[in-house]
Structure formats: structure tokens, C-alpha cells
N, C-alpha and C positions, 0 to 999 in steps of 0.2 A: 301725548304729553307738550305741555307748552315748553318753549325756549328756555334752558337753564341759564339764570343770570345771578347778577350779584342779589337782588331782592328777590330772586324765585330760584333758590336751591332745589336739588335735585327730591328733596323730601322737604317738608314744612321747617322754616326757619324758626328758630326761638327767639320769640320776641316778649317784650315786656308787658304787653296785653294779656298774657297766659299768665295768670297767677300762680299757677302750680309749677312754673319753671323757676330756675334759678335765674333767668334775665329778669322777673320780675323783683326778686328779692333784691338784686344788684342796683336796679335803678331807684328803688325805694329807699333801699337802705345803707348798702356800700357807696355807692357813689356820693351821697351828702356827707358821709364820714369823711371820705377821702378829699372832698373838697374842702370841708372844714379844718382838715389836717394842713391843707395848702395855705387857706387863710392864717392858721396860727403860727406857719413858718415864715409867711412873708411879715406878719406882725413882728414876730422875734426878731427877723433881720433886719426891720425897719429902726428896732431898738438900738441896734447896733452901727447903724448907718449915720453919717454925720454930713454927707453931702446934700444940699438942700433940693437941687434938682433929681437927684437918686430919691430922696424923699417923697417927692412929689409923685414919681413914675410908681413908687411902690404902692401909695395910695391908690392910684390907677388902676393897679394890677388887682388889689383887693376889691375894688368896685366891678370890675370887669368878671372875676371869681365869681363874686355874689350873684351877679346878671345872670350868669353860667347856671348857679345852682337854682335859681328862680325859675329859669327855662326849663330845667328839668321838671321841676315839681308841677309846674303848671302844663307840662305834656306839649309845649311849643314845638312849631316845625324848626327841623334842621334848617339854619341859614346857611349861606356860602361865607366862605372865609373871607377876612377883609385885610389880612396883613400881606407882604411881599416875599415870603419864602420862596426856598425854588419850588417846592411841593405843591404850592396854592392852586395851580392851573390843573394840576391832575385830580388834587382834593374836589374843586369845584366842579369838574368835568364828571366825575363820579357821582356827585351829587345831583346835577343836573340831568344825566343820562339814567343812571340808575333808581335813584331815592327822590325824584321830586315830589314836594308835599308830604313825606313821611314826617311823622314827630318822634319826640324822645321814647315814646311807648310803641309806636306803630312801624318803626324801621326794624330791620333785622338787630337782633343782640349784639352780634358780632362787628357790623358797620358803626352802629351806634356808640359802642364801647369805645371804641378805635377813635370815632370821631370826638368822643369827650376829651381824650388827651390830645388830640391835635387842637381844640379848642382851647385847652390850657396852654399850649405852647403859643397860640395866638395872643392870649393875655400878656405874656412875656415878651414875645419877639416884635412885639409894635413899641418897644421901649429903647432907650439908648444904653442906658447904665445896667440894666437888668437882663440883657442878651443872653449872657451865659448862665444866669441862675438856674438852678435845679432845686425846686422846692421838696425834692425828695431827697436830697443828698444826706441831710442831717439823720434821716431814719434809716439810710442804706448802711450807714457807717455804724449807727448804734445796734443795729440788728448782727453786723458782723462782729461786734467786739462781744456780744451775748454768745457766740458762737465758739468762744476760746477754746473749751475743752475736747470739741472736736478737732480743729483748727490743729492743737499741738498733738493729739492723738495721730493724725493724718502725717503731719512732720516727722515724728518718731518713725512711722512705719515707713515712711519712704526714705527716710536717711538709713534705713537699715537693710536697703535692698543693693544687692550688688548685681552687676551685669557682667557678662551675658546670662541670662538664665533658659532653663531647659523648656519646652513647650509646657509641659506639666506644672512649672512655677507660674510662667505667664499665664495661664488659664486660672491659676487658683486667685493670682492677684487681678486678674480681669473681671472674676465673678464679684469680688468683694466690691471694688472700684465702681463696677457697672451700677450695681445696686446703691452706693453711696452717692454717684452721679445721679441716680435716679430720685432717690427719698430726700437729696439735698433742695429739690425742687419744693419740697414741702415749704420750704421758707418763702413766702411771697407774700410781700408787705400789702400787697392790694386785697389779701384774704385774710389778713391776721388781725381784722379791727375787734375781735372778741378773744383771741389766743393770750394765754399767759406765757410768761417766760419759760416756766416748766413744759406747757405744751411744746414749745419750740425745741426745748432741749430733748424732748422726747421724740420728736419728729426727726432729730438730727443725730441720734444716738447711732454709733456705728459698730457696737461691739457685736461679735459673731453670733451670739444668741440671739439678739434683737433681730438681727439680718435675716436669719433662719424663719422667725416668726414672719417678719415683714415679706417675705418671698411668697408667702401663701396667699398674702393679699394682691399679688400681682395677676389680676385677672385674664390679662392675655399676655402671655410670657415667651418671649421670643429672645431670651437671654442667651440660650444655647446656638441659636441660630446666628445671632450676630456674633458669637465666637468664632463660628465656623468660616463667617467673612473675615474676620480681623486677624484669625492666624494664618490666612493666606497673604495678607498685608506683608510688603517689604519695601521700605522707604517710600511709601506711597504718601499721598494728600489725604489729609482727614480734615473735613469741616465741621464746626459747631455751629449751629444757629441759635445763638445764646438765649437765654430768657433771664434770671435773675441775677443781681449781683451779691456781693457779701460772699457767705459760705458757699453758696451754689458755685459762683463763677471761680471761688477758691478752688473745689472739688473738680469743675472743671479744668483749670491748670494742673493739677494733680493728674489728671488724667492725660491730658496732652503731654504733660511730663513723661509718665510710663509710656506711651506710646512712642515719643522722641527718644528716650532711652533705651527702649528696647528694639529700635531699629524697624518697627512696623510703619513708622512714618518718617519721613525726612523734611516734612512741612505741616504743620497745622494750621488753619486760618479760623480764627474767631470773627463771627460775624455778628456785630451789635447794633444795638437803634440809634438813630440819628438824632433823636430828641427825647426828653423825660417821657418814659413812657411805663404804664401798668403800676406806677410806684416805683418799682424795685428793679426793672430792666436795666441792662447792662450798656451803658454809652463808652465809648471810647477813654473820655476822660476819667471813669472809675477805675481803669485799669492802675494808673499811677498813683492813684488813691489807696487803692488795694495795698500796693507794694509799699507806701510810705507807711500803712497801718503795720505789717508784717515787720518792718525795720524797726519799728518804735518799740521799745521794751515797756514804756508806760502806756502803750494802748489798751492792752488786754488787762483785765483785773489780775491783779499780784495773788497768787496761790503758793502757801508752803509746799506743796508737793511738786511744784514745778522747779526743775533743775535748770544749770546753765545749759545744759546739754541740749534740752528743749528749744531754749531762744536760738542758740546756734543752730541746730536743726531747721528751724524756720527761716532765719536769716540766708542759711547757704541755699536753701530751695527758693525762696522769692528772688535772691540774686540769679540764681539759674535762669529763672523764667524771664527775668530782664534780660540777660543774655542771651536767650532765643529769640528776644523780639530786635534785638541790636543786630544778631546775624543773619535775620531773615527766615530763620526756621519756624518762627509761630509771629502769624500777621495777624495785625488788629485792624479790622476795616467795617466799616457801616455803609447802608445802602438805605436809601428813602423808601424803598418797596416795603420793608419791612417795619415802616409806620405808617402803611395805608390801611384801608378798611376792607379790602378785598382778601378774597379765599386763595391759596395758593395755587387752585386750579388757573389763576391768571398770572402765575409768574413768569411763564413763557411769552405771553401778550403783553403783560405790562411792562416787566424790566427783563427783554431779551438778553441784554449785557450780562445782568447776574444770572439768570439762567445758564447761558452759555458758558460761564466762567465756573459755576458750581457743578456742571457737568465733567468738568475737568478732574473733580476730585474724586477719588475712590470711595469714601464713604462720607456721608452728610449726618451729622447726629442732629436732629431737632430735639431742644430740649422745652419741657414745660407744656402746662395746659392751653395757653394761647396758640403756641405753635400747631399743638395737635388740632384744636379747634379751627385754625386756617387751613391745615392740610385735609381735613375730611369734610370742609365748606359750613361747619357748624350747624347741623340740620338734624331730624328726626329719623337718622337711617334706622331700619330694621338692626336690632342689635347684632345680628349674626351676619351682616354684610361685612364682605371681606375688606381688610385694610387696601387691599391693592386696587378694588373697586371705588372707595369711598375717597381716594386720594386722585383720581382724575387719571384720564389717558395720559397726558403730558407728563405728569410727575410718575406714573406707573411704569410706561415703556419708554419715554423719550430722554430720562433723566439719569440720573446714576442712584446707586445703593444707599438707601435711606433707611434710618432706625429714627423713631420717636421715642423718648424718655419722658413719661408724664404721669404724674400725679393726677388723678382723676378730680378736677375742679369745676366742673360743668356737666350739663346733663348728656352731651353728645357721647355714644360710645359704639364703637365697632369692632368687628372681628371676635366676637364671642362663639364658643363653640355652643351647638344646640344644647338645651338644658342648663347651660351654665349660669344665665340669669336667675332662673329658678332654683337654684343651688345656694346662689349669693344671697337672694332675697328672704331664705330660710334664716339667716342671722342678722342681714341688715337692712334697712330699708332703701328703698330708691334713692334718696336725697344723701342717705350716710355713704352709699360705695358709690355714687356718680360725682358729688359733688363737694364732698369735705376734705379730699387729699388723704384720706386714709386707706384707699385702693389706689391702684396704680395699672398702667400698661406698658409694657415693651413690645413694639410692634416694627416689623422689618419688610422691607420690600426690594426684590431684585429684580431689575429689569428683565423682562421675557420678550418674547416674541407675541406680537400682537394676536389676540384670539385666546390666550392665556389667562385671562383676568377673572 
């Protein structure tokens, strides 16, 4: 077997040259839609801009994004980055070492998709007046506004909780929260190009009946195993490797709140992205925006059935989260490793500082589809490959306890029991259960002695 490398994973990588996989659909359909949305947002921002120098820079950004879109359509080679951001040498080193001469179609889908968002950052970072501009911020905020029913439902439930709780009570709440935390990932703006508001509401619904039905769609279900870990925790550290902003990170805050109030954790760390990433991913600046939305009585649509107690419950909860940050119980941090194009097989070698810091955590929760793809190298594993094997030795044996909460939005999948794929495909096409977010996995790994993979 040839040496494993970013452009040569353990099994064939997904590439846009394969018209049967989601990589092809992303490259020819989703990415142009996303870039068009960026162009529209820049144009809208330009209308509001009065500074002449800033207007000129906005026009430069528009030209750069259009060139990027043309490069993809023409299947041009990936070029080196031209800006002076802190990570430019890392990115250019990866291109030169692992991906020389690859194109938008021939490179791995994982690296190319990450490179797309880094190129978008380049379009913006080479300006003076637009450096802090997030072309996806309006979409993030608008999607959170559309989640109002679930937001207030969760606020009511959390306000009704009293501590301390029995282990039985904690388990009941955990079982609901972990599922809400899982299915909240269904709201991924990079994938909602054809999804209606009703589709979003359906995916975010948190009624018990819906949860029971949704649980049947978890094709690898380690929820009980994860509870076995969490119930042993006491004043521990728990890390979230975040995915989407808006309702999903709102639910992550709810989960973190429960961990802190129940004393399962004394410290929770939210690991964010450093740049606008995959449309909806959380950056540190998105956190105060979320709080401001929760404190603004006029932000969410007004509903007759919404009581004063609902607004108070949401405000009290958001204020408690702010207090956690102020007193160091909740840490918001970001690292450039989360915004490069490599699998997490390279976390230890590429970001040893981050690897060692995360090892101090008692549990690391990886949210969402991209984190899953990066954990398992985003390649065509046999579906019955164990999660432990797919995440590589460093993550499986030399790291800490991890869980991945992922709604399936890409082809790669591991951890299925023998016969499970055939069972699923009696009722769902491969595309439906692997790529639409309708199905999900909750997978756990506890470090064990070498040789037990």
C-alpha cells in the first residue's frame, strides 16, 4: 500500500471527477450558488457604503469572487494564495507538498472545498476597509430568526429545570439535549440552497414524538455509550468543536449550560473558526451577535402565543451564558487549524499545541458533517469499518474521549453493523441516507491500549 497522504487517503478520496458522488454536485451546483450569494451580499453592502475608498475595495472584491467562480467552472489548477494572512505559508506549503498541479475537479473534495473558503477570505483580506467583513453574516442572523419557535421552547424548558437533579433526571434531559444538539446541525446554510422555511422548521422540531421518530434515523447510535461517559464526569472540562452558528450553536450553549449547572463540567470550551467558513460556521464574533439577538425583544417575529415569561426566560438564560464567559467557565477560542484543508489525522503533527490542549479535556464533542469528514479522512471506507480505525491512531489512541454528532450530508460513512446498509437501502437511496441530512450518526471513541483498534 502506498504512503497515506492528504491526496492519498487510506481509501480513494471523493473527487469532483466522479459524477456519482456528492463532490461533483457540490462543485458544479452548490459552490456557484454560494459564490452568487456572496456577490449579492457584497453588492447589498456596497449600496449602504458611502466611503469612496471602501466602495472601490468592494468592487475589487466582486471582481475577485467572479474570477474565482470562473476558475472553478473552467477546472483551473489550484493556485497559491497571494495574501499575507498568518496561515498563508501553511496553505501554500500544503498545496506545494501535497496538491501540486491539481485542479478544482481533480483535487480531493475535502481539500478543494476548504480551499474555496480560504480563497474567499483572500478576496476580502487583501483590503483595508473590508477586512472584518463576513459575507455570510446576514444569512446566519436571518436563519436564527427563523428558528424562533424552537428557541423559545428550549428557553422555557431550561427555565423550568431545578438543580441538583437525580441521575435519572439528568439522563432524561441528556437524551433530549443530545438529540437536539445532533439534529440542530440540520440547519447548515451551505446546504440549504433548495430548502424551504418549512423544511428548516421540520428539521429543527423538538417535540418528543418527533425525537422518537428521528432516533430511528440514527444509523450508528452511541447515545447511550456517551451517557455512560458523561455520567462519570464531575467538574470536568468538555470541549465543543463547533459547526454552525444560529440555532445550532444556540443549542450548543444550552447543552453547555446543562453541563455546567449539573456540575458535570466546571469548564466548557467552544472552539470556533478563524474566518468565514462553509457559510454558517461559528466565529468568535458570532457569539455576541447571538446574545444581542436574544436580548432584543424585536428580533424574533412577534407571536400571540408568546408570553412575557418566554422573553424573560430567554433573557435570563442568555445572561447566564454571558456570565459564564465573564467568569471563565465558558471559553470561546479559535485556531487556524480548523480552517485548513487537512484531515484531523494531521492534528498532532500540524497543530501540536492544539492537540495537547484538547488532550486535557475529558470529552471533545465534534459537531457536524465537515468535522466528521475530517475525522475519518473523507474517503471511501468500507461502511463497516470501525470509527476507531477510521479516525487514525493519533486520534484513537493518543488523544482523549471524543464523540461526533453528525447529520449525514456527504458520502463518507463508517461504523455500520453488517447488513445495516442493506436494511437502510430498502427504504432510502444511497444519496438520501448519506447526503441529505435526513439520517445521522452519533459515534464515540474512548482511547484504549494500542492493538485494540
